[in-house]
Steps between C-alpha positions, in 0.01 A plus 500: 500500500815689401732299273872559555734503203864405545760585245731250667436213744212489746556725799796687340501865405743493209395745228528251215662178380756536226450365147630152579399459863522143628464384860469156659406416857330238717131554562544464872770772520283798412168355615623439856587872522135589438361230732412282198248752361573677167224755439354528149725717282633541148836543329497724194790346305587185689400140433513244778523121523388345832602136549327370813665170589315428825260664743176680435424834339190709456545675167289805409496652153260746337223247447504257791674345800644148479613260772810317373743242628854435383621405256357765272617778266370855474598722210421869556536737204564874537207709632313187623352530848626234740517437875581203721445355844752225560516227760807532722643173365500614136809436288580603147654762274409837346660616177440864413610648170427806284283453195798604290650155548187327364463749213857423395468122526156431356320681215149624571356228277661214700316260724702617799396860448138394469522303823649798684217728393290378793542372856566127491446247778659166424439200722559193280853362458456166329719504196876530471512814716464475881510788750858396566582550131381862530690540829817376337464741207457789746813381681694520174387863472607560860845353424548756226353795692725454800819431309706701253608264225566586134196552276276530803220687319489243219478213747224675698304546178543130415389396849194726488403379154517138611303570818215677321478237229460235774239719671320524166499121466360462849237764422407320180446175692283678760308673222432170325373341821272796576339451161402143596276567805259219423767237442436227763866397486595851603263502796648173629854623435451819700346304786801267489739797506321642807522169683871472421557841662294398803644156575828491310658157501281345770261346244559227245370547148228249587388715793494812285292317244255373761442854626428618148274199438702380204732204441880543519514419127250775420682748726821433307309547175372835623849618604651393170225679303534827690863517603676235297618330820392214719326557834811370679722745312282791611510388865876459480536847342306648790719325761813609314386862485415495871845352576668778302302762689596356842866472400512853362286693749525317834771373731333160543744205492475246222349256747234753604412570138471128431256476791298802381469346155383163636803295407552195721874555533736791423705284264183428294452875466865558409484230234178644357644852488827391337311295238300805387759777537839331471598649838465387858280731716811624681682580177189669357470725805870587489495582129195728523628677812824580316301676229281709729 
């Protein structure tokens, strides 16, 4: 198979990205153009961050093919082979930058530089950093890219540095969990995560515990040990992240979103959303649309 090298973005014929190339776009924008199939390719001097918020993706690198579901993060260093087949309902962001940015922000001996030496696939978001945290950091970069305020370069550097430190912390957590494959708590926790994605808020904590053949008390103990949060907090985080996705990427009304997320009444959903974000669903949608 012939591997295509792009000096710029996939499908573009530019001869080369400049020393401080930086580009941000939605996953669905470019992928739709290629009928959701991005053939395996490489970029010689560009590093990419793929934040998949929802939908499915088949990810191929030099060693294997993985079937993934959002939310997940993919970090692709320069010269690393990568290709994708996305589902048509995928949502997320791609941040592409020249390796010059990273070289200037992080010394070769740093943990961030070590992380970026290889392709990284991150699927666990259980600490202080959710997919929406990463999304918000990318939005801060977008704000600077598409505006022309004083000290723009310095602010972009600061935003990039914060983003990659957060990515490093997420990577560290994933790395720590991967090194505990025989931990029974971890097996239960991953099964619980999967069930949350499948049924959302339709189950009580007691029902989740019954399906996993543990008591609700033990399920909470597992969640606290692995994620530092209760089982209920993790379910609520999932519902909140789904709500943000619907508000940001769909035209569903607040009542329709409440129904999709299994709330009995729209005002229950609105109260839940305001409690966790400080904004009503309508105000949240308006504020994010103003920034796009």
